[in-house]
N, C-alpha and C positions, 0 to 999 in steps of 0.2 A: 555650698558649695558643690557641687558635681565633679568626681574626680574619677578618674580612668585608672585604674590600678594595673601595672604591668607585672604579669605572671610567668615566671618563668619555670618551662615544664620539662621534668626530667624524665627519662626513664630509658632503659633499653630499648632499641630500635626494633629490630626486623618483627619480633615475637608481640610487640605492642602497637600495631598500627594504626588498628582499629581504634582503641583506648586513647592513643594521642590524639587523633581528629577529632574523637567525641571530645576530648577534654579542650581542645583548642575552640571547637563551635559552642561549647559551654561558657567559655571566658569570653567568646565574643558575643554571644546573645545576651550575657550579664552585663555588656556596656563597658567589656575590659580590655587590654590589650593581650595576647598571648605571645611568649617569647620561646624560643626553643633551638638548640643548636642546628634543627636539621632547616633553620628558615633562612640562616644566613651563610654568607660564601667565606672561607676562610682568607685573610689577607697575609702580610709578611710575617705577623707575629706568631707565636705558637699557638696553639689550640686551646691551651690551658689558658692563656693570657685571653683569647677573646672571652671562653666563658667566665672566667672571672669578671671581666668588664660587664656582659651580661648580667649576671647575677648581680653584682654591685648597683648597675643600674636599674634594677627590676625591685617592685615592691614587695613580694609573695614569691615563694618558692612553693613550687607543689611535685609531689614525687609518685609515678604510676610504677608499684612494682609488684612484676608477673613473678615468673618461677626463675627468670634468669639472672645471673649476677651481671655479665658483662664483657666488653675489651677491659684488659688490665691496665693502669699506667704504670711503666716502669718504674718513675720515679718514687711512688706511692705506695706502689705493691696492691692499692685498690683500684676495683671499675672503677671507669671515669662516673658513673652513677653515683657508686658509693661517693668518690672522692668529690663531685658536686654536692653532695646533700650534707658533708661534712664541712666544705666552705662555707654554702649558704648559712648553715649553725654559728659558725667562726664569726661571719659577719654580721650576723644579730638579724638577719631577714627570719620573718615569721614564716614557719614551715606547717605544711599539711600534708598527709599522703595517704592513698589508697591503694591497700593491699590486695591482691586476689585472692579468695580463700580456695579453701583444699576442695570443694567439688567444683568449682567451676575450672581450677587448674586442672583436674582430672579430666574435665569434658575437654579441655582447649587441646590436653594432650592426645583425645580417642579421635579428636577431627583432623589436628596438623601433623601431631608425631611428638614425640620426645624432642626435638627442636627447641621447644620452649620451657624446658625444664633446664637445670645448670649439673652440667655432668662434668665440667673440668675442672670450676672448684666450688664443690658443695659446701665446704666446711666456711668458705668464706661469704656463700650468700646466705647460710643461717647464721652467721654473725650478724651480717648486715641486718637481716629481715627483723632478729631479735633488737638490734638497735632502733630499728624505725616503731615497731610494737612498743617500746618503752614511751614514746612520745603520743603526741594526740594524731591518732589514725583511724582510718575507718577501711572496714574492708568491703569488697565489691564482688557481687557474683554474674553480674551481667553491666550492660554499658550505661543503663538506667540509671544504676547506682552510682556511678562516676559523675554522670550529668547532675543528680543531685547533692552531691557532696561539695562540687565545685560550687554551686550555687549558692548552698547553704554557707560556706566556708568563705566566700567571698563577699556575701551579705554583712558578714561580721567584722570583715575585715573594713568594708567599705566606712564604719563608723571607727575605725581608728583615727586618732589626729596627727600620731605620729607616722602616720603612713601618708605623706603629700601626693604621689600619683601625678597623673597630669591634668590640669586643669585649661579648660578652655577662656583665654583672655575676654571673651564676651561676659562671663559668668563674676567678672572682678570689677567692681564697679568702684571703689576707693579704698586708699588705706586706711579710712578712720573705719568703714565697715570692716576689712577686715581685723582691725585690732579689737575691734567687739568680738568677733568670731574666736578671735585668738584667745580673749578671755574665758569666754563659756567653754572654749575646747580645752582649756586648761584645767579648768573645774573638772568638767566631764572624763579627762585624763586621768584626775586621780583615781575616780571611782573605777574607770576602765582598767587601770594598773591592778588596782585591788583584786578586780575579777578576775586578770588575765594571772593573777599570781594563785588564786584559786583553785585558777583551771590548772597552770603549771605543778602545783602541788598532787592533785588531785590526778595528772597525768603520770605523776612520778608513781602514786601508789597503784595507780592502773598497773605501770609496769612491773612492779614486786608481785602484785596481785597473779599477774599472767603467768608469771613462776612457781606461787605459792599453790595456787588454785588449778589443777591439773585433774582430768578425767582419762585413767586408765592410760596415761602418755601423753594426753591432747589438753592443750588449754583448756579452760570451763568458758572462756568465751566462743572459741570456736565449736564447740560441741554445741552449746546455744544456738550459735547461727545456721548451723546444718540442719537442726530439729527444727526452727523457725521457717524456715525453709520447705520443710515437708509437709503440702497443705494434707487437710483432713475435712472431709465435708460430714455436718453433722445433720441429718433429714431433720425437717420441723415435727415430723409425727413421731419423733422416739420418745418414748414412753419415761417419764422420770426426769425429763427436761422441758420447761416452758418455753417454749420456741415460736415465734410468728413466723417465721421463715427458717428455712436452712442454713446454718450457721457453718459459713466457712472460715477456718482455723488453723492450725498447725499443732504438730507432736509437742513441741514446747508446752505450748498453751493447754493442751488435754492433757499434761503429763502434769502440770501445779494444780488443775482444777479436781484431776483424781487421784491425786496426791496420797489423800487418807484412805482411800479404796486401796489402791497400790498396794500401802504401807501393810494394811492386813491380807492382801494377795485374791485376784478375783478366779475366780473356777471356771472352768467350760462345763459346767454341769447342765443335764436336763433342765429347761424352761428356764434358762440365765435370760434377762434383761437384755433389750436392744440395747442401750448403751454399755450394758457389759458385756455384750457381742463386739460392738465396734474396738471397745477399750484393749478387749483381748485378742483380739485379731487383727485388727486395724493399726492400731498404736503399738501396742507393745513389742510388735516384732524390731520395730526401729529404735526402742529404747534397749533392747536386747544386742543391737550392733555395738552400741558403745556400754554396755554392759551398766546399765540401769537397772535393769529387772532381769529376774530370770525365770524360769519354768521348771516348777518342781513338781514331781509326781507323788500323787496321793498314796500313800502306802496302803495295797490290797483292794485298791479300785483302781478304774482307768482314768479318774478326775485328775485333773493338771491345773495349777495353780499358777500364774503371773504374779510375781511379788517385787518389790522392790530390792534390791541389792544396797551393800553397803556404800559401794561408788552412788547408787541412787539418793542415797539418803544425803551424800556428800554436795552433789550438785545442788538438791532443795535446798540445802543450807547455804550453798554457794548464791543461791537466786534469792534468799531471805537476805543475806547480806548485802548484796547488790542493791536491792531495793532498800535499804536501811541507810545505806552510804549514800546513794541519790538524795534522799528525803531529808539526809543532812545537811548533805551540800547547799541544797535549798535553804536550809533555814539559816545556815552560815551567810550565805550571801544575801538575804533578807536583812539579816540582824545587821549586818555591816553598813548596807544601803541606808538603813534608819539612823544609822550613828552620824551618817555624813549627809 
């Protein structure tokens, strides 16, 4: 049975107009119904009561978090966006969020000005952001990331039998057919509940990891995201690598690929290979920005050596742990599915 989910979209307004518009369009393109307070006129009831009603009647809550905390609700002392996020959680609405990454926010400030970052209540903003990052969320660096997140999230929510949504009467054929569907959905719901429990447990662990796993004061996931966004092209004729065409990759991937070389150290000596030249002069400078490698001078010679730092080794350890945890989670889901 095809159903349309109503998605309540929450964010600060003036600084995220483009992002909200893209989210609304993406929900519509996915065949669902967007909802948000800017779409409705106020009536005699208080604004918060209207917001509550629309969140209650929506199936899913989506948050777009930029650099602003937003207007403060005098009753709660929280911004309206923060309050909406908490209320949706209290009434049990599935929530997902997209959070602007550091580089995108810096670009926004450069293009628009400091009005897109929180200047009045930075402590409340950071507290709210930490709360959001401890739950299921994704970072976005441009508008296409929001589109992808909306489509992926709604595709998952579509299959949740507990989300009834809106169903066309033309698709409802008989009570008997609905009863049969209910039986099947009940069996599937058990599996889905177990799956969601794993996701929730994993989200809690990820929240704790963001606190425990830091690189030079920044969360590991943020540093990784930033390095993945920096593109590097390895020409196909590069000696020492067998490529059929130019390899378009990123700094994070190359750090992993050449981890053993950088652990020992790459020198800028005469006659160095092309790949060493690329890693030394194009990749290492970005890694140096986050303290992952350092430039060391060879005593008594003009030769310099790029070598992995302690923070760089921590970063690689976090990469390995992240990979192992994903594999363990996949194994656990597979085992539970087989037993059911």
